[in-house]
N, CA, C and O atoms as CSV, one atom per row, in Angstrom:
chain,resi,resn,atom,element,x,y,z
A,1,MET,N,N,18.923,9.496,-11.489
A,1,MET,CA,C,17.615,9.006,-11.059
A,1,MET,C,C,16.606,10.396,-11.073
A,1,MET,O,O,16.941,11.314,-10.325
A,2,ASP,N,N,15.589,10.533,-11.768
A,2,ASP,CA,C,14.788,11.610,-12.340
A,2,ASP,C,C,13.543,11.829,-11.116
A,2,ASP,O,O,12.371,11.491,-11.281
A,3,ILE,N,N,14.139,12.521,-9.772
A,3,ILE,CA,C,13.020,13.085,-8.749
A,3,ILE,C,C,11.593,13.172,-9.248
A,3,ILE,O,O,10.623,12.514,-8.871
A,4,ASN,N,N,11.652,14.015,-10.070
A,4,ASN,CA,C,10.089,14.288,-10.847
A,4,ASN,C,C,9.246,13.294,-11.573
A,4,ASN,O,O,8.050,13.414,-11.837
A,5,GLU,N,N,10.155,12.143,-11.903
A,5,GLU,CA,C,9.626,11.136,-12.627
A,5,GLU,C,C,9.217,10.206,-11.518
A,5,GLU,O,O,8.310,9.391,-11.688
A,6,ILE,N,N,9.842,10.311,-10.441
A,6,ILE,CA,C,9.211,9.428,-8.927
A,6,ILE,C,C,8.139,9.945,-8.455
A,6,ILE,O,O,7.146,9.318,-8.086
A,7,LYS,N,N,8.297,11.147,-8.446
A,7,LYS,CA,C,6.980,11.794,-7.539
A,7,LYS,C,C,5.991,11.315,-8.412
A,7,LYS,O,O,5.271,10.363,-8.110
A,8,GLN,N,N,5.899,12.032,-9.675
A,8,GLN,CA,C,4.583,11.423,-10.922
A,8,GLN,C,C,4.455,10.328,-10.541
A,8,GLN,O,O,3.479,10.234,-9.797
A,9,LYS,N,N,5.119,9.177,-10.731
A,9,LYS,CA,C,4.775,8.056,-10.343
A,9,LYS,C,C,3.989,7.547,-8.885
A,9,LYS,O,O,3.168,6.635,-8.783
A,10,LEU,N,N,4.473,8.369,-7.892
A,10,LEU,CA,C,3.851,8.143,-6.593
A,10,LEU,C,C,2.565,8.891,-6.684
A,10,LEU,O,O,1.624,8.325,-6.128
A,11,LEU,N,N,2.316,9.984,-7.232
A,11,LEU,CA,C,1.102,10.702,-7.627
A,11,LEU,C,C,0.124,9.537,-8.397
A,11,LEU,O,O,-1.029,9.289,-8.044
A,12,GLU,N,N,0.575,9.119,-9.112
A,12,GLU,CA,C,-0.330,8.305,-9.918
A,12,GLU,C,C,-0.888,7.011,-9.242
A,12,GLU,O,O,-1.984,6.472,-9.396
A,13,MET,N,N,0.142,6.671,-8.472
A,13,MET,CA,C,-0.077,5.654,-7.268
A,13,MET,C,C,-1.142,5.839,-6.450
A,13,MET,O,O,-2.038,5.003,-6.329
A,14,ARG,N,N,-1.104,6.958,-5.835
A,14,ARG,CA,C,-1.990,7.538,-4.995
A,14,ARG,C,C,-3.332,7.625,-5.597
A,14,ARG,O,O,-4.286,7.064,-5.059
A,15,ALA,N,N,-3.426,8.149,-6.445
A,15,ALA,CA,C,-4.841,8.661,-7.345
A,15,ALA,C,C,-5.117,7.137,-7.750
A,15,ALA,O,O,-6.316,6.914,-7.582
A,16,GLN,N,N,-4.527,6.154,-8.160
A,16,GLN,CA,C,-5.061,4.974,-8.600
A,16,GLN,C,C,-5.780,4.203,-7.086
A,16,GLN,O,O,-6.810,3.529,-7.118
A,17,LEU,N,N,-5.056,4.458,-5.950
A,17,LEU,CA,C,-5.615,3.664,-5.038
A,17,LEU,C,C,-6.865,4.745,-4.266
A,17,LEU,O,O,-7.687,4.363,-3.434
A,18,GLN,N,N,-6.747,5.949,-4.728
A,18,GLN,CA,C,-7.955,6.775,-3.927
A,18,GLN,C,C,-9.265,6.707,-5.083
A,18,GLN,O,O,-10.364,7.188,-4.807
A,19,ASN,N,N,-9.007,6.114,-6.260
A,19,ASN,CA,C,-9.998,5.889,-7.018
A,19,ASN,C,C,-10.694,4.738,-6.934
A,19,ASN,O,O,-11.853,4.742,-7.348
A,20,THR,N,N,-10.141,3.569,-6.398
A,20,THR,CA,C,-10.414,2.583,-6.194
A,20,THR,C,C,-11.145,1.955,-4.702
A,20,THR,O,O,-11.718,0.885,-4.495
A,21,ALA,N,N,-10.858,3.079,-3.826
A,21,ALA,CA,C,-11.227,2.926,-2.473
A,21,ALA,C,C,-12.639,2.928,-2.071
A,21,ALA,O,O,-12.899,2.383,-0.998
A,22,SER,N,N,-13.580,3.443,-2.740
A,22,SER,CA,C,-15.142,3.407,-2.538
A,22,SER,C,C,-15.775,2.013,-2.953
A,22,SER,O,O,-16.878,1.609,-2.584
A,23,THR,N,N,-14.887,1.346,-3.786
A,23,THR,CA,C,-15.443,0.055,-4.362
A,23,THR,C,C,-14.988,-1.078,-3.181
A,23,THR,O,O,-15.651,-2.052,-2.825
A,24,ARG,N,N,-13.820,-0.706,-2.744
A,24,ARG,CA,C,-13.412,-1.606,-1.996
A,24,ARG,C,C,-14.212,-1.415,-0.335
A,24,ARG,O,O,-14.486,-2.329,0.443
A,25,GLY,N,N,-14.419,-0.122,-0.170
A,25,GLY,CA,C,-15.173,-0.028,1.043
A,25,GLY,C,C,-16.555,-0.794,1.225
A,25,GLY,O,O,-16.922,-1.404,2.230
A,26,GLN,N,N,-17.241,-0.626,0.025
A,26,GLN,CA,C,-18.210,-1.268,-0.135
A,26,GLN,C,C,-18.284,-2.400,-0.021
A,26,GLN,O,O,-19.288,-2.854,0.527
A,27,SER,N,N,-17.334,-3.213,-0.456
A,27,SER,CA,C,-17.072,-4.929,-0.511
A,27,SER,C,C,-17.033,-5.246,1.205
A,27,SER,O,O,-17.327,-6.376,1.593
A,28,ALA,N,N,-16.689,-4.276,2.089
A,28,ALA,CA,C,-16.234,-4.545,3.097
A,28,ALA,C,C,-17.120,-4.095,4.273
A,28,ALA,O,O,-16.748,-3.811,5.411
A,29,GLN,N,N,-18.318,-4.088,3.789
A,29,GLN,CA,C,-19.518,-3.463,4.801
A,29,GLN,C,C,-20.088,-4.924,5.106
A,29,GLN,O,O,-19.842,-5.971,4.507
A,30,VAL,N,N,-20.900,-4.706,6.184
A,30,VAL,CA,C,-21.351,-5.562,7.116
A,30,VAL,C,C,-22.157,-6.587,6.312
A,30,VAL,O,O,-22.952,-6.105,5.506
A,31,VAL,N,N,-22.073,-8.106,6.410
A,31,VAL,CA,C,-22.889,-8.867,5.624
A,31,VAL,C,C,-24.209,-9.199,6.633
A,31,VAL,O,O,-24.178,-9.390,7.848
A,32,GLU,N,N,-25.452,-9.205,5.670
A,32,GLU,CA,C,-26.630,-9.452,6.338
A,32,GLU,C,C,-26.805,-10.999,6.988
A,32,GLU,O,O,-26.492,-11.995,6.336
A,33,LEU,N,N,-27.250,-11.057,8.118
A,33,LEU,CA,C,-27.298,-12.256,8.859
A,33,LEU,C,C,-28.439,-12.745,8.990
A,33,LEU,O,O,-28.574,-13.598,9.868
A,34,ASP,N,N,-29.521,-12.393,8.228
A,34,ASP,CA,C,-30.987,-12.803,8.203
A,34,ASP,C,C,-31.123,-13.990,7.257
A,34,ASP,O,O,-31.261,-13.759,6.056
A,35,GLN,N,N,-31.095,-15.229,7.703
A,35,GLN,CA,C,-31.285,-16.177,7.135
A,35,GLN,C,C,-32.300,-16.443,6.193
A,35,GLN,O,O,-32.106,-17.312,5.343
A,36,SER,N,N,-33.590,-15.672,6.237
A,36,SER,CA,C,-34.782,-15.741,5.505
A,36,SER,C,C,-34.069,-14.883,4.375
A,36,SER,O,O,-34.662,-15.050,3.309
A,37,LYS,N,N,-33.240,-14.219,4.288
A,37,LYS,CA,C,-32.897,-13.519,2.851
A,37,LYS,C,C,-31.861,-14.058,2.262
A,37,LYS,O,O,-31.719,-13.796,1.067
A,38,VAL,N,N,-30.833,-14.978,2.953
A,38,VAL,CA,C,-29.716,-15.213,2.232
A,38,VAL,C,C,-29.607,-16.728,2.837
A,38,VAL,O,O,-29.826,-16.929,4.032
A,39,GLY,N,N,-29.320,-17.586,2.106
A,39,GLY,CA,C,-29.031,-19.093,2.586
A,39,GLY,C,C,-27.756,-18.616,3.641
A,39,GLY,O,O,-27.323,-17.485,3.859
A,40,ARG,N,N,-27.243,-20.241,4.331
A,40,ARG,CA,C,-26.297,-20.450,5.041
A,40,ARG,C,C,-25.064,-20.147,4.677
A,40,ARG,O,O,-24.340,-19.374,5.303
A,41,LEU,N,N,-24.658,-20.931,3.311
A,41,LEU,CA,C,-23.375,-20.940,2.315
A,41,LEU,C,C,-23.378,-19.724,1.966
A,41,LEU,O,O,-22.353,-19.111,2.266
A,42,SER,N,N,-24.167,-19.158,1.439
A,42,SER,CA,C,-24.121,-17.684,0.702
A,42,SER,C,C,-23.630,-16.883,1.473
A,42,SER,O,O,-22.821,-16.066,1.032
A,43,ARG,N,N,-24.025,-16.893,3.018
A,43,ARG,CA,C,-23.624,-16.105,3.995
A,43,ARG,C,C,-22.217,-15.898,4.385
A,43,ARG,O,O,-21.562,-14.878,4.600
A,44,ILE,N,N,-21.876,-17.436,4.422
A,44,ILE,CA,C,-20.530,-17.847,4.509
A,44,ILE,C,C,-19.700,-17.404,3.793
A,44,ILE,O,O,-18.750,-16.784,4.271
A,45,ASP,N,N,-19.843,-17.616,2.357
A,45,ASP,CA,C,-19.247,-16.895,1.349
A,45,ASP,C,C,-19.054,-15.404,1.291
A,45,ASP,O,O,-18.006,-14.840,0.975
A,46,ALA,N,N,-20.165,-14.843,1.626
A,46,ALA,CA,C,-20.223,-13.229,1.809
A,46,ALA,C,C,-19.431,-12.801,2.705
A,46,ALA,O,O,-18.760,-11.793,2.485
A,47,MET,N,N,-19.343,-13.520,3.968
A,47,MET,CA,C,-18.300,-13.251,5.058
A,47,MET,C,C,-17.106,-13.193,4.708
A,47,MET,O,O,-16.392,-12.215,4.928
A,48,GLN,N,N,-16.600,-14.626,3.896
A,48,GLN,CA,C,-15.284,-14.501,3.472
A,48,GLN,C,C,-14.995,-13.486,2.555
A,48,GLN,O,O,-13.886,-12.952,2.567
A,49,SER,N,N,-16.048,-13.090,1.595
A,49,SER,CA,C,-15.364,-12.083,0.745
A,49,SER,C,C,-15.360,-10.689,1.528
A,49,SER,O,O,-14.585,-9.810,1.150
A,50,GLN,N,N,-16.127,-10.496,2.503
A,50,GLN,CA,C,-16.017,-9.545,3.173
A,50,GLN,C,C,-14.625,-9.265,4.228
A,50,GLN,O,O,-14.251,-8.169,4.645
A,51,GLU,N,N,-14.121,-10.369,4.453
A,51,GLU,CA,C,-12.787,-10.549,5.206
A,51,GLU,C,C,-11.768,-10.064,4.391
A,51,GLU,O,O,-11.020,-9.140,4.710
A,52,ILE,N,N,-11.718,-10.912,2.948
A,52,ILE,CA,C,-10.963,-10.294,2.371
A,52,ILE,C,C,-10.782,-8.828,1.665
A,52,ILE,O,O,-9.719,-8.304,1.331
A,53,ALA,N,N,-12.158,-8.290,1.524
A,53,ALA,CA,C,-12.246,-7.003,0.822
A,53,ALA,C,C,-11.544,-6.121,2.502
A,53,ALA,O,O,-11.048,-5.009,2.318
A,54,LYS,N,N,-11.550,-6.518,3.567
A,54,LYS,CA,C,-11.487,-5.599,4.602
A,54,LYS,C,C,-9.797,-5.499,4.552
A,54,LYS,O,O,-9.103,-4.505,4.765
A,55,ALA,N,N,-9.416,-6.738,4.231
A,55,ALA,CA,C,-7.857,-6.895,4.206
A,55,ALA,C,C,-7.169,-6.027,3.194
A,55,ALA,O,O,-6.114,-5.420,3.377
A,56,SER,N,N,-7.956,-6.046,2.016
A,56,SER,CA,C,-7.339,-5.026,0.929
A,56,SER,C,C,-7.601,-3.719,1.278
A,56,SER,O,O,-6.783,-3.007,0.696
A,57,VAL,N,N,-8.295,-3.119,1.899
A,57,VAL,CA,C,-8.716,-1.941,2.276
A,57,VAL,C,C,-7.575,-1.995,3.173
A,57,VAL,O,O,-6.721,-1.188,2.806
A,58,ALA,N,N,-7.295,-2.540,4.042
A,58,ALA,CA,C,-6.005,-2.428,5.104
A,58,ALA,C,C,-4.837,-2.155,4.021
A,58,ALA,O,O,-4.330,-1.041,3.889
A,59,ARG,N,N,-4.550,-3.012,3.443
A,59,ARG,CA,C,-3.304,-2.780,2.445
A,59,ARG,C,C,-3.049,-1.368,1.599
A,59,ARG,O,O,-1.953,-0.833,1.434
A,60,SER,N,N,-4.341,-0.895,1.102
A,60,SER,CA,C,-4.472,-0.136,0.613
A,60,SER,C,C,-3.968,1.122,1.397
A,60,SER,O,O,-3.035,1.832,1.020
A,61,ASP,N,N,-4.842,1.344,2.754
A,61,ASP,CA,C,-4.427,2.212,3.582
A,61,ASP,C,C,-2.965,2.446,3.873
A,61,ASP,O,O,-2.337,3.505,3.894
A,62,ARG,N,N,-2.548,1.132,4.104
A,62,ARG,CA,C,-0.952,1.053,4.428
A,62,ARG,C,C,-0.224,1.803,3.471
A,62,ARG,O,O,0.464,2.769,3.802
A,63,ALA,N,N,-0.381,1.266,1.871
A,63,ALA,CA,C,0.161,1.844,0.475
A,63,ALA,C,C,-0.228,3.449,0.656
A,63,ALA,O,O,0.688,4.183,0.283
A,64,LEU,N,N,-1.109,3.966,1.028
A,64,LEU,CA,C,-1.247,5.354,0.799
A,64,LEU,C,C,-0.405,5.900,2.036
A,64,LEU,O,O,0.319,6.835,1.692
A,65,ILE,N,N,-0.307,5.569,3.382
A,65,ILE,CA,C,0.474,5.951,4.007
A,65,ILE,C,C,1.825,6.256,3.713
A,65,ILE,O,O,2.392,7.320,3.962
A,66,GLN,N,N,2.405,5.045,3.053
A,66,GLN,CA,C,3.350,4.945,2.563
A,66,GLN,C,C,4.028,5.669,1.433
A,66,GLN,O,O,5.238,5.758,1.226
A,67,ILE,N,N,3.063,6.154,0.760
A,67,ILE,CA,C,3.350,6.976,-0.588
A,67,ILE,C,C,3.525,8.240,0.046
A,67,ILE,O,O,4.455,8.988,-0.255
A,68,ALA,N,N,2.586,8.536,0.995
A,68,ALA,CA,C,2.598,10.132,1.679
A,68,ALA,C,C,3.915,10.394,2.264
A,68,ALA,O,O,4.457,11.496,2.195
A,69,ALA,N,N,4.392,9.435,2.805
A,69,ALA,CA,C,5.647,9.521,3.383
A,69,ALA,C,C,6.799,9.776,2.553
A,69,ALA,O,O,7.664,10.567,2.930
A,70,ALA,N,N,6.876,9.185,1.485
A,70,ALA,CA,C,7.548,9.006,0.276
A,70,ALA,C,C,7.589,10.617,-0.148
A,70,ALA,O,O,8.662,11.204,-0.290
A,71,LEU,N,N,6.409,11.209,-0.319
A,71,LEU,CA,C,6.402,12.429,-1.167
A,71,LEU,C,C,6.927,13.411,-0.001
A,71,LEU,O,O,7.607,14.371,-0.364
A,72,GLU,N,N,6.685,13.257,1.250
A,72,GLU,CA,C,6.993,14.071,2.303
A,72,GLU,C,C,8.814,13.991,2.075
A,72,GLU,O,O,9.493,15.018,2.046
A,73,ARG,N,N,9.374,12.667,1.937
A,73,ARG,CA,C,10.843,12.670,1.798
A,73,ARG,C,C,11.318,13.370,0.587
A,73,ARG,O,O,12.405,13.941,0.497
A,74,ILE,N,N,10.615,13.302,-0.139
A,74,ILE,CA,C,10.973,14.205,-1.669
A,74,ILE,C,C,10.912,15.654,-1.345
A,74,ILE,O,O,11.862,16.345,-1.713
A,75,GLU,N,N,9.832,16.264,-0.648
A,75,GLU,CA,C,9.936,17.510,-0.559
A,75,GLU,C,C,10.899,18.123,0.706
A,75,GLU,O,O,11.006,19.348,0.747
A,76,ASN,N,N,11.533,17.395,1.637
A,76,ASN,CA,C,12.592,17.464,2.446
A,76,ASN,C,C,13.880,16.917,1.761
A,76,ASN,O,O,14.861,16.971,2.503
A,77,ASP,N,N,14.019,16.608,1.013
A,77,ASP,CA,C,15.136,16.321,0.354
A,77,ASP,C,C,16.132,15.280,1.089
A,77,ASP,O,O,17.324,15.385,1.380
A,78,GLU,N,N,14.913,13.915,1.337
A,78,GLU,CA,C,15.680,12.782,2.003
A,78,GLU,C,C,14.962,11.962,1.068
A,78,GLU,O,O,14.684,10.908,1.641
A,79,PHE,N,N,14.606,11.968,0.078
A,79,PHE,CA,C,13.882,10.871,-0.477
A,79,PHE,C,C,15.462,10.142,-1.109
A,79,PHE,O,O,16.440,10.803,-1.457
A,80,GLY,N,N,15.351,8.657,-1.125
A,80,GLY,CA,C,16.293,7.722,-1.411
A,80,GLY,C,C,17.687,7.659,-0.773
A,80,GLY,O,O,18.788,7.576,-1.316
A,81,VAL,N,N,17.353,7.719,0.498
A,81,VAL,CA,C,18.466,7.582,1.592
A,81,VAL,C,C,17.577,6.644,2.575
A,81,VAL,O,O,16.420,6.653,2.996
A,82,CYS,N,N,19.107,5.563,2.766
A,82,CYS,CA,C,18.310,4.502,3.806
A,82,CYS,C,C,17.994,5.162,4.695
A,82,CYS,O,O,18.486,6.266,4.924
A,83,GLN,N,N,16.777,4.408,5.625
A,83,GLN,CA,C,16.632,4.955,6.884
A,83,GLN,C,C,17.530,4.425,8.128
A,83,GLN,O,O,17.582,4.921,9.254
A,84,HIS,N,N,18.352,3.077,7.544
A,84,HIS,CA,C,19.200,2.609,8.806
A,84,HIS,C,C,20.593,3.035,8.447
A,84,HIS,O,O,21.330,3.549,9.289
A,85,CYS,N,N,20.884,2.871,7.469
A,85,CYS,CA,C,22.390,3.442,7.277
A,85,CYS,C,C,23.171,4.716,6.743
A,85,CYS,O,O,24.331,5.120,6.825
A,86,ASP,N,N,21.887,5.199,6.105
A,86,ASP,CA,C,22.101,6.634,5.622
A,86,ASP,C,C,22.908,6.759,4.338
A,86,ASP,O,O,23.429,7.775,3.877
A,87,GLN,N,N,22.906,5.344,3.784
A,87,GLN,CA,C,23.546,5.199,2.470
A,87,GLN,C,C,22.262,5.690,1.392
A,87,GLN,O,O,21.057,5.825,1.603
A,88,ALA,N,N,23.100,5.891,0.140
A,88,ALA,CA,C,21.971,5.819,-1.118
A,88,ALA,C,C,21.257,4.526,-1.366
A,88,ALA,O,O,21.887,3.476,-1.492
A,89,ILE,N,N,20.145,4.576,-1.427
A,89,ILE,CA,C,19.194,3.638,-1.936
A,89,ILE,C,C,19.306,3.520,-3.705
A,89,ILE,O,O,19.067,4.431,-4.498
A,90,ALA,N,N,19.733,2.144,-4.022
A,90,ALA,CA,C,19.832,2.105,-5.497
A,90,ALA,C,C,18.536,2.479,-6.396
A,90,ALA,O,O,17.437,1.960,-6.200
A,91,PRO,N,N,18.770,3.358,-7.316
A,91,PRO,CA,C,17.822,4.056,-8.252
A,91,PRO,C,C,16.755,2.888,-8.922
A,91,PRO,O,O,15.626,3.098,-9.365
A,92,GLN,N,N,17.430,1.707,-8.852
A,92,GLN,CA,C,16.694,0.878,-9.885
A,92,GLN,C,C,15.659,0.443,-8.499
A,92,GLN,O,O,14.472,0.247,-8.757
A,93,ARG,N,N,15.986,0.342,-7.489
A,93,ARG,CA,C,15.071,-0.221,-6.316
A,93,ARG,C,C,13.707,0.855,-6.119
A,93,ARG,O,O,12.588,0.479,-5.771
A,94,LEU,N,N,14.091,2.247,-6.426
A,94,LEU,CA,C,13.526,3.264,-5.968
A,94,LEU,C,C,12.564,3.060,-7.434
A,94,LEU,O,O,11.426,3.530,-7.415
A,95,GLN,N,N,12.916,2.550,-8.337
A,95,GLN,CA,C,11.988,2.476,-9.759
A,95,GLN,C,C,10.870,1.462,-9.375
A,95,GLN,O,O,9.642,1.543,-9.374
A,96,VAL,N,N,11.765,0.461,-9.043
A,96,VAL,CA,C,10.726,-0.520,-8.877
A,96,VAL,C,C,9.712,-0.394,-7.735
A,96,VAL,O,O,8.614,-0.918,-7.921
A,97,ASP,N,N,9.972,0.317,-6.428
A,97,ASP,CA,C,9.410,0.662,-5.445
A,97,ASP,C,C,9.519,1.992,-4.770
A,97,ASP,O,O,10.300,2.008,-3.819
A,98,PRO,N,N,8.941,3.045,-5.039
A,98,PRO,CA,C,9.510,4.385,-4.781
A,98,PRO,C,C,9.167,4.453,-3.314
A,98,PRO,O,O,9.803,5.341,-2.747
A,99,THR,N,N,8.457,3.866,-2.637
A,99,THR,CA,C,8.356,4.009,-1.236
A,99,THR,C,C,9.027,3.042,-0.246
A,99,THR,O,O,8.634,2.690,0.866
A,100,ALA,N,N,10.238,2.670,-0.987
A,100,ALA,CA,C,11.303,1.884,-0.297
A,100,ALA,C,C,12.204,3.006,0.607
A,100,ALA,O,O,12.619,4.080,0.173
A,101,LEU,N,N,12.412,2.433,2.081
A,101,LEU,CA,C,12.996,3.028,3.251
A,101,LEU,C,C,14.076,2.607,3.418
A,101,LEU,O,O,14.782,3.393,4.051
A,102,LEU,N,N,14.639,1.530,3.082
A,102,LEU,CA,C,16.055,0.604,3.234
A,102,LEU,C,C,16.522,0.315,1.912
A,102,LEU,O,O,15.753,0.052,0.988
A,103,CYS,N,N,17.814,0.361,1.800
A,103,CYS,CA,C,18.781,-0.160,0.631
A,103,CYS,C,C,18.581,-1.691,0.673
A,103,CYS,O,O,18.011,-2.219,1.628
A,104,ILE,N,N,18.903,-2.168,-0.036
A,104,ILE,CA,C,18.977,-3.897,-0.579
A,104,ILE,C,C,19.643,-4.349,0.729
A,104,ILE,O,O,19.084,-5.319,1.241
A,105,ALA,N,N,20.597,-3.920,1.318
A,105,ALA,CA,C,21.534,-4.427,2.024
A,105,ALA,C,C,20.731,-4.583,3.583
A,105,ALA,O,O,20.714,-5.666,4.169
A,106,CYS,N,N,20.262,-3.687,3.988
A,106,CYS,CA,C,19.312,-3.319,5.160
A,106,CYS,C,C,18.334,-3.987,5.202
A,106,CYS,O,O,18.011,-4.626,6.203
A,107,ALA,N,N,17.597,-3.961,3.983
A,107,ALA,CA,C,16.274,-4.875,3.704
A,107,ALA,C,C,16.539,-6.298,4.034
A,107,ALA,O,O,15.868,-6.985,4.803
A,108,SER,N,N,17.709,-6.706,3.294
A,108,SER,CA,C,17.655,-8.417,3.406
A,108,SER,C,C,18.308,-8.566,4.889
A,108,SER,O,O,18.163,-9.668,5.418
A,109,ALA,N,N,18.957,-7.645,5.551
A,109,ALA,CA,C,19.358,-8.013,6.985
A,109,ALA,C,C,18.335,-8.309,7.763
A,109,ALA,O,O,18.260,-9.367,8.387
A,110,ALA,N,N,17.208,-7.124,7.794
A,110,ALA,CA,C,16.040,-6.823,8.607
A,110,ALA,C,C,15.046,-8.336,8.117
A,110,ALA,O,O,14.277,-8.878,8.912
A,111,GLU,N,N,15.247,-8.789,6.797
A,111,GLU,CA,C,14.321,-9.763,6.584
A,111,GLU,C,C,14.839,-11.172,7.060
A,111,GLU,O,O,14.109,-12.146,7.246
A,112,ASN,N,N,16.388,-11.134,7.254
A,112,ASN,CA,C,17.068,-12.529,7.983
A,112,ASN,C,C,17.034,-12.535,9.405
A,112,ASN,O,O,17.342,-13.553,10.025
A,113,SER,N,N,16.595,-11.213,10.124
A,113,SER,CA,C,16.845,-11.196,11.454
A,113,SER,C,C,15.522,-11.422,12.268
A,113,SER,O,O,15.549,-11.439,13.498
């Protein structure tokens, strides 16, 4: 596993999320409730879109936190170690999700409990 390649992937993921943060933030702004300007159904649609945008912002914020934690683990030479059992996380798993904290066995056990 090439740690520099993983680090580069994490940095690219972070940059992509940061680049799209402003547009997501604009979509999550308060919906105008003045019925003289916007019809009832348009307001409902706008409110639904706002909730979807808020959820997207929350997911992006969580992803940025996970990316920062993964980069910190790389700097501390703790990257690729399962947080539960201290065994190595499979390189293939880290290629797919470089923010993974658990090996497949521990992740499966956590899902099933």
